[in-house]
Structure formats: C-alpha cells, structure tokens
C-alpha positions as CSV (number, residue, x, y, z in Angstrom):
1,X,-0.1,-0.5,-0.3
2,X,3.1,2.3,0.7
3,X,4.5,1.8,-2.4
4,X,1.0,2.1,-5.0
5,X,0.2,6.0,-2.7
6,X,2.3,8.8,-2.0
7,X,0.8,9.8,1.5
8,X,0.1,7.7,4.4
9,X,-3.5,6.2,4.5
10,X,-3.4,5.0,8.1
11,X,-1.5,5.8,10.9
12,X,-1.4,4.6,14.4
13,X,-1.0,8.5,15.8
14,X,-4.3,9.6,14.4
15,X,-6.0,6.3,16.1
16,X,-6.7,8.2,19.8
17,X,-8.7,10.7,17.4
18,X,-10.3,8.5,16.0
19,X,-11.4,6.6,18.3
20,X,-12.5,9.8,20.9
21,X,-14.8,10.6,17.7
22,X,-16.5,7.3,17.7
23,X,-16.8,7.7,21.0
24,X,-18.9,11.1,20.5
25,X,-20.9,9.8,18.2
26,X,-21.9,7.0,20.5
27,X,-22.6,9.6,23.3
28,X,-25.0,11.7,21.0
29,X,-26.8,8.6,20.4
30,X,-27.2,7.8,23.2
31,X,-28.7,10.8,24.8
32,X,-30.8,11.5,22.0
33,X,-32.4,8.0,22.5
34,X,-34.2,6.8,25.0
35,X,-31.7,3.8,25.9
36,X,-30.4,6.4,28.0
37,X,-31.9,7.7,31.4
38,X,-33.5,10.8,31.5
39,X,-31.1,11.9,34.4
40,X,-28.3,10.4,32.7
41,X,-28.9,12.4,30.1
42,X,-29.0,16.2,31.7
43,X,-25.8,15.7,33.5
44,X,-24.7,15.6,30.5
45,X,-26.7,19.0,29.2
46,X,-25.4,20.6,32.6
47,X,-21.8,19.3,32.1
48,X,-19.5,21.9,30.9
49,X,-17.1,20.4,29.7
50,X,-19.1,17.5,27.7
51,X,-19.0,18.0,24.3
52,X,-21.9,21.0,22.5
53,X,-22.6,18.3,20.2
54,X,-23.7,15.7,22.2
55,X,-25.5,18.8,24.7
56,X,-27.4,19.9,22.4
57,X,-28.7,16.6,21.2
58,X,-29.8,16.2,24.8
59,X,-32.3,19.1,24.0
60,X,-33.5,17.3,21.2
61,X,-35.7,14.6,23.5
62,X,-39.5,14.4,23.6
63,X,-39.2,13.6,27.2
64,X,-36.9,17.0,28.4
65,X,-39.0,19.1,31.2
66,X,-39.8,23.1,30.0
67,X,-37.3,23.9,33.4
68,X,-34.3,21.9,31.6
69,X,-35.3,23.8,28.7
70,X,-35.1,27.4,29.6
71,X,-32.5,26.5,32.3
72,X,-30.0,25.7,28.6
73,X,-31.6,29.0,27.6
74,X,-29.1,30.7,30.2
75,X,-26.3,28.6,29.9
76,X,-22.6,29.4,29.0
77,X,-21.7,27.2,25.8
78,X,-23.4,30.2,23.2
79,X,-24.5,27.4,20.5
80,X,-26.2,25.5,23.6
81,X,-27.4,28.0,24.4
82,X,-28.8,29.3,20.6
83,X,-30.2,25.8,20.0
84,X,-32.0,26.3,23.3
85,X,-33.9,29.4,22.3
86,X,-34.5,28.4,19.1
87,X,-36.4,25.3,20.0
88,X,-40.9,26.3,20.5
89,X,-42.4,28.0,23.6
90,X,-40.0,30.1,23.8
91,X,-41.8,32.9,25.3
92,X,-41.0,36.5,23.9
93,X,-40.1,38.7,26.7
94,X,-37.3,36.1,26.9
95,X,-36.5,36.3,22.6
96,X,-36.4,40.1,23.2
97,X,-33.7,40.0,26.1
98,X,-32.1,37.3,23.8
99,X,-32.3,39.4,20.8
100,X,-29.3,41.5,23.0
101,X,-27.2,38.5,23.3
102,X,-23.6,39.3,22.5
103,X,-23.7,36.0,20.7
104,X,-24.6,35.9,17.1
105,X,-25.6,32.8,17.6
106,X,-27.7,33.4,20.3
107,X,-29.5,36.5,17.7
108,X,-29.4,34.5,14.7
109,X,-31.6,32.1,16.6
110,X,-34.1,35.2,17.5
111,X,-34.4,36.8,13.8
112,X,-35.5,32.5,13.1
113,X,-37.5,32.1,16.0
114,X,-41.3,31.7,14.4
115,X,-43.0,33.7,17.4
116,X,-40.6,36.4,17.0
117,X,-42.1,39.8,16.2
118,X,-42.3,42.3,13.4
119,X,-40.5,44.6,15.6
120,X,-37.7,42.5,16.9
121,X,-37.1,41.5,12.6
122,X,-36.4,45.4,12.1
123,X,-34.3,45.6,14.4
124,X,-31.6,42.6,14.4
125,X,-31.9,43.7,10.6
126,X,-29.3,46.1,11.1
127,X,-27.4,43.7,13.4
128,X,-23.5,43.6,13.3
129,X,-23.0,40.1,12.6
130,X,-24.0,39.4,8.2
131,X,-25.4,35.8,10.0
132,X,-28.2,37.8,11.9
133,X,-29.0,40.5,9.3
134,X,-29.7,37.7,6.5
135,X,-31.6,34.9,8.9
136,X,-34.0,38.7,9.9
137,X,-34.0,39.6,6.2
138,X,-35.6,36.7,4.7
139,X,-38.1,36.0,6.8
140,X,-41.8,36.6,4.8
141,X,-42.8,38.8,7.9
142,X,-39.9,41.7,6.8
143,X,-42.3,44.7,5.6
144,X,-41.2,45.8,2.6
145,X,-40.8,49.2,3.2
146,X,-37.1,47.7,5.4
147,X,-35.8,45.9,2.4
148,X,-36.0,49.0,0.3
149,X,-34.3,51.3,3.8
150,X,-31.7,48.6,3.2
151,X,-31.3,48.6,-0.5
152,X,-31.3,52.4,-0.7
153,X,-28.7,52.3,2.0
154,X,-26.7,50.5,0.3
155,X,-24.6,49.8,3.4
156,X,-24.2,46.4,2.8
157,X,-24.0,44.1,-1.1
158,X,-24.7,41.7,0.5
159,X,-28.1,43.0,1.8
160,X,-28.9,44.7,-0.9
161,X,-28.7,41.0,-2.7
162,X,-30.8,39.4,0.0
163,X,-33.3,42.1,0.4
164,X,-33.7,42.9,-4.0
165,X,-34.3,39.0,-4.6
166,X,-37.4,38.3,-1.9
167,X,-40.4,37.5,-3.7
168,X,-42.5,40.7,-2.8
169,X,-39.9,43.4,-3.8
170,X,-40.8,45.2,-6.8
171,X,-38.4,47.4,-8.8
172,X,-41.1,49.4,-10.2
173,X,-43.0,49.7,-7.0
174,X,-40.3,52.1,-5.2
175,X,-38.6,53.5,-7.7
176,X,-39.1,57.1,-5.8
177,X,-36.9,55.6,-3.4
178,X,-34.8,54.0,-5.0
179,X,-33.6,57.1,-6.7
180,X,-31.7,58.0,-4.2
181,X,-29.4,54.8,-3.7
182,X,-26.1,55.0,-3.6
183,X,-23.4,53.5,-5.8
184,X,-23.4,49.9,-4.1
185,X,-27.4,49.8,-4.3
186,X,-27.9,51.0,-7.5
187,X,-25.1,48.2,-9.3
188,X,-27.2,45.8,-7.6
189,X,-30.4,47.4,-8.3
190,X,-28.9,47.2,-12.0
191,X,-27.9,43.3,-12.1
192,X,-31.5,43.1,-11.5
193,X,-33.3,41.3,-15.5
194,X,-35.8,44.7,-15.3
195,X,-35.1,47.9,-14.5
196,X,-37.1,51.4,-15.2
197,X,-36.0,53.5,-17.2
198,X,-36.0,56.3,-14.9
199,X,-33.8,54.5,-13.0
200,X,-31.1,53.9,-15.9
201,X,-31.7,57.7,-16.7
202,X,-31.0,58.2,-13.0
203,X,-28.2,56.5,-12.5
204,X,-25.9,57.4,-15.9
205,X,-25.7,60.5,-14.5
206,X,-22.5,61.8,-13.5
207,X,-23.1,62.3,-9.7
208,X,-22.8,58.1,-9.4
209,X,-19.2,56.1,-10.3
210,X,-17.7,55.6,-13.9
211,X,-18.7,51.5,-12.6
212,X,-22.6,52.4,-11.7
213,X,-22.9,55.1,-15.0
214,X,-21.4,52.2,-17.6
215,X,-23.9,49.3,-16.1
216,X,-26.5,51.5,-17.1
217,X,-25.5,53.5,-20.6
218,X,-24.7,49.1,-21.5
219,X,-28.1,48.8,-20.5
220,X,-29.9,51.2,-22.5
221,X,-30.0,54.4,-20.8
222,X,-32.1,57.1,-22.6
223,X,-30.9,58.8,-26.1
224,X,-30.1,62.2,-24.3
225,X,-28.0,60.6,-21.6
226,X,-26.2,58.5,-23.6
227,X,-25.6,61.4,-26.2
228,X,-23.9,63.4,-23.4
229,X,-22.4,61.4,-21.8
230,X,-20.1,60.1,-25.4
231,X,-19.0,63.7,-25.7
232,X,-18.3,64.7,-22.3
233,X,-17.9,62.2,-20.3
234,X,-14.1,61.8,-19.1
235,X,-13.9,58.3,-18.4
236,X,-12.9,56.4,-22.0
237,X,-14.9,53.1,-20.4
238,X,-18.3,55.3,-19.9
239,X,-18.2,56.7,-23.6
240,X,-18.0,53.5,-24.4
241,X,-20.7,52.0,-22.6
242,X,-22.4,55.0,-24.1
243,X,-22.0,53.5,-27.5
244,X,-22.4,50.0,-27.3
245,X,-25.2,51.0,-25.4
246,X,-27.2,51.7,-28.6
247,X,-29.0,55.1,-27.8
248,X,-26.1,57.3,-28.6
249,X,-27.4,60.4,-31.6
250,X,-26.5,60.2,-35.1
251,X,-24.9,63.9,-34.5
252,X,-23.1,62.4,-30.7
253,X,-21.6,59.4,-33.1
254,X,-20.5,62.6,-35.7
255,X,-18.3,64.1,-33.2
256,X,-17.0,61.0,-31.3
257,X,-15.5,60.2,-34.4
258,X,-12.4,62.5,-33.9
259,X,-12.5,60.7,-29.8
260,X,-9.0,60.5,-28.9
261,X,-9.4,56.8,-27.7
262,X,-9.3,54.2,-30.4
263,X,-11.6,51.6,-28.9
264,X,-14.2,54.4,-28.6
265,X,-13.8,55.1,-32.3
266,X,-13.9,51.7,-33.1
267,X,-17.5,51.1,-31.5
268,X,-19.0,54.1,-33.1
269,X,-17.4,52.3,-36.8
270,X,-19.3,49.3,-35.4
271,X,-22.4,50.5,-34.3
272,X,-25.0,50.9,-36.7
273,X,-26.1,54.4,-36.2
274,X,-23.0,55.8,-37.3
275,X,-23.7,58.1,-40.3
276,X,-22.2,57.4,-43.4
277,X,-20.3,60.4,-43.6
278,X,-18.7,59.7,-40.3
279,X,-18.2,56.2,-41.1
280,X,-16.3,57.2,-44.1
281,X,-13.9,59.5,-42.1
282,X,-13.1,57.1,-40.0
283,X,-12.1,54.4,-43.0
284,X,-9.3,56.9,-43.2
285,X,-8.9,56.5,-39.3
286,X,-5.7,55.7,-38.3
287,X,-6.3,53.1,-36.7
288,X,-6.2,50.0,-38.7
289,X,-9.0,48.1,-36.3
290,X,-11.1,50.9,-36.6
291,X,-10.5,51.5,-40.5
292,X,-11.7,47.8,-40.9
293,X,-14.9,48.1,-38.6
294,X,-16.0,50.6,-40.0
295,X,-14.9,49.1,-43.9
296,X,-17.8,46.4,-42.1
297,X,-20.2,49.3,-41.6
298,X,-23.7,48.4,-43.8
299,X,-23.5,52.8,-43.6
300,X,-20.1,53.2,-45.9
301,X,-20.6,54.5,-48.7
302,X,-19.7,52.6,-52.2
303,X,-17.0,55.0,-53.2
304,X,-15.3,54.8,-50.0
305,X,-15.5,51.4,-50.3
306,X,-13.9,50.8,-53.1
307,X,-11.1,53.1,-52.5
308,X,-9.8,50.8,-49.4
309,X,-10.2,48.4,-51.5
310,X,-7.6,49.8,-54.1
311,X,-4.9,51.4,-51.4
312,X,-5.3,50.9,-48.0
313,X,-2.5,49.7,-46.3
314,X,-3.6,47.3,-44.0
315,X,-4.5,43.7,-45.8
316,X,-7.4,43.5,-42.9
317,X,-8.9,46.6,-44.2
318,X,-9.2,45.8,-48.0
319,X,-10.5,42.3,-47.3
320,X,-13.5,43.5,-45.0
321,X,-14.2,46.3,-47.4
322,X,-14.1,43.8,-50.2
323,X,-16.9,41.7,-48.1
324,X,-18.9,44.3,-47.6
325,X,-22.2,44.1,-50.0
326,X,-22.3,47.5,-51.3
327,X,-18.9,47.4,-52.8
328,X,-18.8,48.5,-55.5
329,X,-19.2,46.3,-58.2
330,X,-16.0,47.8,-60.3
331,X,-13.4,47.3,-57.2
332,X,-15.0,43.8,-56.5
333,X,-14.2,42.8,-60.1
334,X,-10.9,44.7,-60.3
335,X,-10.0,42.1,-57.1
336,X,-12.2,38.8,-58.8
337,X,-8.5,39.4,-61.0
338,X,-6.0,39.8,-57.8
339,X,-4.7,36.0,-56.7
340,X,-4.2,37.9,-53.2
341,X,-7.6,39.1,-53.1
342,X,-9.8,36.7,-55.0
343,X,-11.7,34.2,-52.1
344,X,-12.9,37.0,-50.6
345,X,-14.8,39.5,-53.8
346,X,-15.8,35.2,-54.8
347,X,-17.9,35.5,-51.4
348,X,-19.1,38.9,-52.0
349,X,-23.2,38.4,-52.9
350,X,-22.9,41.7,-55.3
351,X,-19.7,40.0,-57.4
352,X,-21.5,40.0,-60.8
353,X,-21.2,37.1,-63.5
354,X,-18.2,38.6,-64.7
355,X,-16.3,38.6,-62.1
356,X,-16.7,35.4,-61.1
357,X,-15.7,34.1,-64.6
358,X,-12.6,36.5,-63.7
359,X,-12.0,34.6,-60.6
360,X,-12.2,31.5,-62.1
361,X,-9.8,32.5,-65.2
362,X,-7.1,34.1,-62.3
363,X,-7.3,30.6,-60.1
364,X,-7.0,28.0,-63.5
365,X,-3.6,28.2,-62.7
366,X,-3.4,27.8,-59.0
367,X,-6.2,25.1,-58.2
368,X,-4.1,22.8,-59.7
369,X,-1.0,23.1,-57.4
370,X,-2.5,20.9,-54.7
371,X,0.1,20.3,-52.0
372,X,1.6,16.9,-52.1
373,X,3.0,15.8,-48.4
374,X,2.3,19.3,-47.2
375,X,1.0,19.8,-43.1
376,X,-2.1,21.3,-43.0
377,X,-2.1,23.9,-41.1
378,X,1.2,25.2,-43.2
379,X,0.6,28.6,-45.1
380,X,0.6,26.8,-48.5
381,X,-1.5,23.7,-47.7
382,X,-3.8,26.8,-46.2
383,X,-3.6,28.6,-49.7
384,X,-4.9,25.5,-51.8
385,X,-8.1,25.1,-49.2
386,X,-8.7,28.9,-50.2
387,X,-8.7,27.7,-54.1
388,X,-10.4,24.5,-54.3
389,X,-12.9,26.9,-51.5
390,X,-13.0,30.0,-53.6
391,X,-13.6,27.6,-57.5
392,X,-16.0,26.1,-55.6
393,X,-17.9,28.9,-54.9
394,X,-17.8,30.1,-58.0
395,X,-19.1,27.2,-59.7
396,X,-21.9,26.7,-57.8
397,X,-23.3,30.4,-58.7
398,X,-22.3,30.2,-62.0
399,X,-23.8,26.7,-62.9
400,X,-27.7,28.0,-64.2
401,X,-30.0,25.4,-63.3
402,X,-29.8,22.9,-67.0
403,X,-26.1,22.5,-66.7
404,X,-26.2,21.0,-63.2
405,X,-25.8,17.7,-64.2
406,X,-22.3,18.5,-65.3
407,X,-20.0,15.8,-63.5
408,X,-18.4,18.0,-60.9
409,X,-15.0,16.5,-60.3
410,X,-12.5,16.8,-56.8
411,X,-9.9,19.7,-57.7
412,X,-6.6,17.5,-57.6
413,X,-8.5,15.4,-61.2
414,X,-8.6,18.2,-62.8
415,X,-5.6,17.9,-65.6
416,X,-3.8,20.5,-65.7
417,X,-2.5,20.1,-69.3
418,X,-6.4,20.9,-69.9
419,X,-5.6,24.1,-67.7
420,X,-2.4,25.2,-69.1
421,X,-2.6,24.9,-73.2
422,X,-2.0,28.0,-75.1
423,X,-4.3,29.9,-77.2
424,X,-3.6,29.6,-81.2
425,X,-3.8,32.4,-83.4
426,X,-6.9,31.1,-86.0
427,X,-9.1,31.1,-82.8
428,X,-7.9,34.2,-81.5
429,X,-9.4,35.5,-84.9
430,X,-12.5,32.6,-84.9
431,X,-13.9,34.4,-81.6
432,X,-14.6,37.7,-83.6
433,X,-16.6,36.0,-86.3
434,X,-20.2,36.9,-86.8
435,X,-21.4,33.8,-86.9
436,X,-22.8,32.9,-82.7
437,X,-22.5,28.4,-83.4
438,X,-18.5,29.8,-84.2
439,X,-18.1,31.5,-81.2
440,X,-19.3,29.5,-79.2
441,X,-17.1,26.7,-80.3
442,X,-14.2,29.2,-79.6
443,X,-15.1,29.5,-76.6
444,X,-15.7,25.3,-76.1
445,X,-12.6,24.7,-77.6
446,X,-10.0,23.0,-75.1
447,X,-6.8,26.0,-76.0
448,X,-8.3,29.0,-76.0
449,X,-6.9,31.6,-73.8
450,X,-7.9,33.0,-70.8
451,X,-8.5,37.3,-72.4
452,X,-10.6,35.7,-74.8
453,X,-12.6,33.4,-72.9
454,X,-13.5,36.9,-70.9
455,X,-14.3,38.5,-73.5
456,X,-16.5,36.0,-75.2
457,X,-18.0,35.8,-71.4
458,X,-19.9,39.1,-71.9
459,X,-21.6,38.0,-76.2
460,X,-24.5,38.7,-76.7
461,X,-25.9,35.1,-77.6
462,X,-26.7,32.8,-74.8
463,X,-25.7,30.1,-76.8
464,X,-22.4,32.1,-76.6
465,X,-22.2,32.3,-72.8
466,X,-23.0,29.2,-71.7
467,X,-20.7,27.1,-73.7
468,X,-18.3,29.6,-72.0
469,X,-19.7,28.6,-68.8
470,X,-19.1,25.0,-69.1
471,X,-15.7,25.6,-70.5
472,X,-14.2,27.3,-67.1
473,X,-16.1,25.0,-65.4
474,X,-14.7,21.7,-66.9
475,X,-11.8,24.2,-66.4
476,X,-12.1,24.8,-62.5
477,X,-13.1,21.0,-62.6
478,X,-16.0,20.2,-63.4
C-alpha cells in the first residue's frame, strides 16, 4: 500500500482521535434516544466539559422538561444557548432579551424563531452580524419598506442582494425611493433582469461612479443621457459604454469620430446608427482596427469602400471592404483578378457573373497546385484550401439550373494540360466571327486562352455564354 500511494492512508498517531470521535458519536446517539435514562442525559447537558454537540442533542429529546430547556437558554456555551432559544415555546420576553445577546448565534436563533415579532425582525435586520441580518431579511414577515431602506442605504452589498431577491420586492413599485440609491445599491438594482427607464436615466448621471454609469449606459439609458455621456464623459470606459448601449444620437456619434480613444472610435465605427459621412471619415482613421470595422459597416459609402479595397495599407481593411455588399462592382471585379484577394471577392454576394468568370480564370493555374505531403496547417496548404473553396463557390453561383447535371470532379483530379494549353492565332480571330455558332465553338475549345474567354463571357448570344460557362467550369474541375 505504501508503494502505491505517496501519502500514508493510515497512521497509528491518528488512532486516538478516531477513537474519541467514535465515542462522541456513540454519546450523541445515546443521549438522543430513550435508551439512556433522562437523569443521565441531563448530566451531559449540565456538564460544561461535555461536547456541545452532545449537549444540544439532549435538548432534542421528547421527554425533556420545560424548566430544563429554560435553564439551557441561560447556559454559558453559545451554541447550546442558541439551540435552546430556537426551540418552540420560548417566551417573547426572553426572545426580546436574547435579541441583545452578545453571541451572534443566539441573535440569529431569535431572528429565525417562528414567534419573533416584526419589530424584533426590523431591529435584527440592522444587526452587526451578517448572519443575523440574513436570517431577519429572509423572513416573509419582514416589511417591504424595510427591505427598500436596506437597498437604498447600500450599507451592505450582500444585504441589498438578499433584499432585492425577496418574493415581494418589485422594483417598479419603489422607483421614487430607489432614485436615491447609493453606488452599491444602484449596482445591485442594475443587476436585476428588468430596470425601469427612469432608474437607468438617474444612475447614468455624473454623480454616480464610473462603474455604475457604465452599467446603466450599457443597459440602454435614454438617448439624451447616452449622447451627453459620449460627448462629455471624462472616462473612456463610460464613453465606450454609451456607444455600446445603442442609444446615442447620430450627431453625438459624428462628434465621437474624433475621440482620442481607439476603442471608442472602433465602437462608433461598428455602431449601426453612425451616419455615412462619419463612417467614411473612420475609413481613413490611423487605427487598422477602426478602419476594418468602418469597412464592415452597412453605412459605409460604396465609393469609400472602393478606395479602401484599392489603396488601404492593411490587408484586413481591404478584405473587410471587399466583403461589404455595398462595395462597388468595379472594385469587386478588379479584386477577382488579384490572386491575393480573389477568395474574398467571390464571397461577396454582389459579385457579378463577369467577376466570377474572372475569378475562375485567375485561379486556373493555382487550382492545380495541390500540396503533396505538406502539413495541413502550413501556408501552402491553407492557400490551396482557399483556392478550392473559391473555385467551388464560383462554380456553384455560375452554374444555371440546366447545367447542374455537369459532373463535378475533385480539385486534385483536374487535368493540368486542359488548364495550361495556350491559345492559337486562328482561335483568336475566330472569336470575332459574326456567326454565334463559331464563337460558341471557340469558347468550348480546350485551347482557348483567358483573355478570349473573358471577352466571350460578355457575348450577347446566350449560347456563347453557356459555352463559356461550360468551358470554365470544366477547367476548374467540373
């Protein structure tokens, strides 16, 4: 056994303690039952050297005389005295006297006693001991007005939490008094599921601490209060909470574009209520994060998004602008020809068919470069996964209903020779033929190059465009 465990599971030094414990349990069982004569049990009760648990058990006997219980209420041991005080039949005058006992155990027993009066409960609700206060506050007889006073005073966070949790406490019924709550109390009120708007307005004012104002603003303080906090609050956290509360006016959000805090400007950029002109200003912000959030905004202007796609120094901002459905079609089309941005461009719902064609042609050479024996987490493998995903998305969106019978091939099964063969001169000339059937044949030819294929993709004849679709889908692995 000692080889298996790193600690001793048995020790002879602990044997005396175990024996003493077994003896105490035996004593408790004996004095609590009728097997031990009453006079012997009373000797245990009156023996100050006897364990308190044993003495308390004596008081549970059904044959214990009332005068003995009264005697126990005056004994020296606090726990014995408290237990005797908690038993039914304790006179009211003794409960009143015990409510001023030096022991918190005795006072808690008084607060929990079924015969205690409301006046005693009100007194004990302000007891120095938190245990006594909790015993009094949780009594159903406690008046609601007293509970409200405990909350408003904010003398104890625990007391306020307990008082607010009592079944009869309804915040909406005591708004006038809760308006006067201290910071501690206001914080506890704001933690409740439903808070009246008048309290949110009051708790968001400057005479409360920053932490309380933050909670009130995030919970949805009225627009005038939130807007004032965003414009004038000295604390960054309060201004940030005002924006995230969602009730700031467009004018205040426009002024916050010049806030010194990157976090606040980022929150303004992400806010749906920020006007378009303000979002466009944030698209040229010094912070990459702010510009990226502005580029994702539904209020960003298409022109500003196009500029961000073409010229922003941060790739994350260019990608965010390119994902935005409001981005100009020309900018998305240009990105479809950029191997670094094509995957993002194809994912844009606004990407036109011409852009999808261009994306597939851009990826024709990259589509056949599948990594062999490369770690799946390496940049090369991730790049190949992006290519495969982009090709699949473009094929899905390009294929009309009558082309869905086309057999889809895995990316790695595409024949590289079908992707890389160069265009001959006579095919380029034939692509300008006046006959649609000739142009369709050029589009379907396996040797057609990218430039000719893209030109035919905008051919006025549907048959030619269908041939281009079939050709590109086949080159991409369909």
